[in-house]
C-alpha positions in Angstrom: -169.3 -125.7 61.3 -169.1 -129.5 61.0 -166.1 -131.5 62.3 -164.9 -132.2 58.8 -164.9 -128.5 57.8 -163.2 -127.6 61.1 -160.4 -130.1 60.4 -160.0 -128.7 56.9 -159.6 -125.2 58.2 -157.2 -126.3 61.0 -155.1 -128.2 58.3 -155.0 -125.0 56.2 -153.8 -123.1 59.2 -151.1 -125.6 60.0 -149.9 -125.8 56.4 -149.6 -122.0 56.2 -147.5 -121.9 59.4 -145.4 -124.8 58.0 -144.4 -123.1 54.8 -143.3 -120.1 56.7 -141.2 -122.3 58.9 -139.6 -123.8 55.7 -138.7 -120.2 54.6 -137.4 -119.2 58.0 -135.1 -122.2 58.2 -133.8 -122.1 54.6 -130.2 -121.3 53.9 -131.1 -118.7 51.2 -134.5 -117.2 52.0 -134.7 -115.0 48.9 -134.2 -118.0 46.6 -136.5 -120.1 48.7 -139.3 -117.5 48.4 -138.7 -117.4 44.6 -139.2 -121.2 44.6 -142.3 -120.8 46.7 -143.7 -118.5 44.1 -142.7 -121.1 41.4 -144.4 -123.8 43.5 -147.6 -121.6 43.3 -147.3 -120.8 39.6 -146.3 -124.1 37.9 -149.4 -126.1 39.1 -151.6 -123.1 38.3 -150.2 -122.8 34.8 -151.0 -126.5 34.3 -154.6 -125.9 35.5 -155.2 -122.8 33.4 -156.7 -124.7 30.4 -159.2 -126.4 32.7 -160.1 -123.4 34.9 -162.7 -120.7 34.0 -161.3 -117.5 32.7 -162.0 -114.7 35.2 -164.1 -111.7 34.1 -162.2 -109.0 32.4 -162.9 -106.6 35.3 -160.9 -108.9 37.6 -157.6 -108.7 35.7 -156.5 -105.3 37.1 -156.9 -106.8 40.6 -154.9 -109.9 39.6 -152.1 -107.6 38.3 -152.3 -105.4 41.5 -152.3 -108.5 43.8 -149.2 -109.9 42.0 -147.3 -106.7 42.5 -148.4 -106.6 46.1 -147.3 -110.2 46.6 -143.9 -109.2 45.2 -143.7 -106.7 48.1 -145.0 -109.4 50.5 -142.2 -111.8 49.7 -139.6 -108.9 50.2 -141.2 -108.0 53.5 -141.3 -111.6 54.7 -137.6 -112.1 53.7 -136.6 -108.9 55.6 -138.7 -109.9 58.7 -137.3 -113.3 59.0 -133.8 -111.9 58.6 -134.2 -110.1 61.9 -136.8 -112.0 63.9 -137.8 -115.5 64.9 -140.8 -117.4 63.4 -142.7 -117.3 66.7 -142.2 -113.5 66.9 -142.7 -112.4 63.2 -145.6 -114.6 62.2 -148.0 -113.7 65.0 -147.3 -110.0 64.4 -147.6 -110.1 60.6 -150.6 -112.3 60.4 -152.4 -111.0 63.5 -152.1 -107.3 62.8 -153.3 -107.6 59.2 -157.0 -108.2 60.1 -156.9 -105.2 62.5 -155.5 -103.0 59.7 -158.3 -104.2 57.3 -161.0 -103.4 59.9 -159.6 -100.0 60.8 -159.1 -99.2 57.1 -162.7 -100.1 56.4 -163.8 -97.8 59.1 -161.7 -94.9 57.7 -162.0 -95.4 54.0 -165.4 -97.2 53.6 -167.1 -95.4 56.5 -167.9 -98.7 58.2 -168.7 -98.6 61.9 -167.0 -101.3 64.1 -169.1 -103.1 66.6 -168.1 -103.3 70.3 -166.6 -106.8 70.0 -164.5 -105.8 67.1 -162.9 -103.1 69.3 -162.4 -105.7 72.0 -160.7 -108.0 69.4 -158.4 -105.1 68.3 -157.4 -104.4 71.8 -156.6 -108.0 72.5 -154.5 -108.3 69.4 -152.6 -105.1 70.4 -152.0 -106.6 73.8 -150.6 -109.8 72.4 -148.3 -107.8 70.1 -147.1 -105.7 73.0 -146.2 -108.9 74.9 -144.1 -110.0 71.9 -142.5 -106.6 71.4 -141.5 -106.6 75.1 -139.6 -109.9 74.8 -136.0 -109.4 75.8 -133.5 -109.3 72.9 -136.3 -109.0 70.3 -134.8 -107.1 67.4 -136.9 -104.0 66.8 -136.0 -104.1 63.1 -137.8 -107.5 62.8 -140.8 -106.1 64.6 -140.9 -103.1 62.3 -140.6 -105.3 59.2 -143.3 -107.6 60.5 -145.7 -104.7 61.0 -144.9 -103.4 57.5 -145.5 -107.0 56.1 -148.9 -107.0 57.9 -149.8 -103.8 56.0 -148.9 -105.6 52.8 -151.0 -108.6 53.8 -153.9 -106.3 54.5 -153.5 -104.7 51.1 -153.6 -107.9 49.1 -156.4 -109.2 51.3 -158.6 -106.2 50.2 -157.5 -106.4 46.6 -158.2 -110.1 46.3 -161.4 -109.8 48.3 -162.7 -107.3 45.6 -161.2 -109.1 42.7 -162.5 -112.5 43.5 -166.0 -111.1 43.8 -165.7 -109.5 40.4 -164.1 -112.5 38.7 -167.3 -114.6 38.4 -165.2 -117.6 39.3 -163.3 -117.9 42.6 -161.4 -120.9 41.3 -160.5 -119.1 38.0 -159.3 -116.1 39.9 -157.0 -118.1 42.2 -155.6 -120.1 39.3 -154.8 -117.0 37.3 -153.4 -115.2 40.3 -151.1 -118.0 41.2 -150.1 -118.4 37.5 -149.2 -114.7 37.4 -146.7 -115.3 40.2 -144.4 -116.8 37.6 -143.2 -113.2 37.1 -142.1 -113.0 40.7 -140.3 -116.4 40.5 -138.5 -115.5 37.3 -137.4 -112.1 38.7 -136.2 -113.4 42.1 -134.4 -116.4 40.7 -133.2 -114.6 37.5 -131.6 -111.7 39.4 -129.8 -114.2 41.7 -129.1 -116.9 39.2 -125.6 -117.8 40.4 -126.9 -118.2 44.0 -129.8 -120.3 42.6 -127.3 -122.7 40.9 -125.5 -123.2 44.2 -128.7 -124.1 46.2 -128.8 -127.6 47.5 -131.2 -130.2 46.2 -132.8 -130.3 49.6 -133.4 -126.6 49.6 -134.8 -126.8 46.1 -137.3 -129.5 47.0 -138.2 -127.7 50.2 -138.8 -124.4 48.4 -141.0 -125.9 45.7 -142.8 -127.9 48.4 -143.4 -124.7 50.4 -145.1 -123.2 47.3 -147.3 -126.3 46.9 -148.1 -126.3 50.6 -148.9 -122.6 50.6 -151.2 -123.0 47.5 -152.9 -126.0 49.1 -153.5 -124.0 52.4 -155.1 -121.2 50.4 -157.2 -123.6 48.4 -158.4 -125.5 51.5 -159.4 -122.2 53.2 -161.3 -121.1 50.1 -163.0 -124.4 49.8 -164.0 -124.3 53.5 -165.7 -120.9 52.9 -168.1 -122.6 50.5 -169.2 -125.0 53.2 -169.3 -122.8 56.3 -169.8 -119.1 57.2 -166.9 -117.0 56.0 -166.4 -115.2 59.3 -166.2 -118.5 61.2 -163.7 -120.0 58.7 -161.6 -116.8 58.8 -161.6 -116.9 62.6 -160.5 -120.5 62.9 -157.9 -120.0 60.1 -156.1 -117.5 62.3 -155.1 -120.3 64.7 -152.1 -120.5 62.3 -150.4 -118.0 64.7 -150.5 -120.6 67.4 -149.2 -123.3 65.1 -146.3 -121.0 64.1 -145.5 -120.3 67.7 -145.5 -124.0 68.5 -143.3 -124.8 65.5 -140.9 -121.9 66.5 -140.6 -122.9 70.1 -140.6 -126.7 69.9 -139.0 -127.3 66.4 -136.7 -124.3 66.1 -135.9 -123.9 69.8 -137.0 -120.2 70.0 -137.5 -118.7 73.4 -138.6 -117.6 75.9 -141.1 -120.3 75.1 -143.9 -119.5 77.6 -144.2 -115.8 76.7 -144.2 -116.5 73.0 -146.9 -119.1 73.3 -149.0 -117.0 75.5 -148.6 -113.9 73.2 -149.5 -115.9 70.1 -152.6 -117.3 71.8 -153.6 -113.8 72.8 -153.2 -112.6 69.3 -155.2 -115.5 67.9 -158.0 -114.9 70.4 -158.2 -111.3 69.4 -158.3 -112.0 65.7 -161.0 -114.7 66.3 -163.1 -112.2 68.2 -162.6 -109.6 65.5 -163.6 -112.1 62.8 -166.7 -113.2 64.6 -167.8 -109.7 65.5 
């Protein structure tokens, strides 16, 4: 991996952690997540006339992924209601690759190599460190684990769908455009709350969506320039960025244990991805 590609992937990881921090710190997370979905969908709708139309076989996966993302936003909202960014993010993002790997072993009859098991054990150890943090709300940990299962689900669905689409760019554009349904539902069912949201929160929510879409696009672009496994591994440094943001920007603690645990989770996921 060249230095330029490495910087692109690290930027994608930082941006992903950043939009989660914007959601965590918002006054109304449900509305903010609706705005994030809108920040995805509006640029995608504008790009639809210029993007290739995915193959017909990919549309069931786009629909399924949109529904799963609906659940993802709900899970994220619930998780951040009960837990800190530096607690929730490493659990939700770090456990998802483990679930995908174990799911592939059970459902696709894939055998996991030795180093994959080492990675899984290291991730589990990092999560146990987080779970043992004093005063950590077990409801937040449970919601984060449920959210990780949702992340694993849409990762598998999108992984299959994007291969069947015939155009990765077209698939991403149509997928993000479909999220307008999520934005309309979330904001429409909370319209009075949406009207009361501050201009700052409005801008931050839409910016969060743009940042999230940019992070995904950069990671996807990097996978065209470097091996997918290596890109995926470096991308998971986002859990360290989230821990740093939580500890030093949001003042979450105990700082040392959270940073160590996030680093352990990141190491495990990197080993898993590279195995």
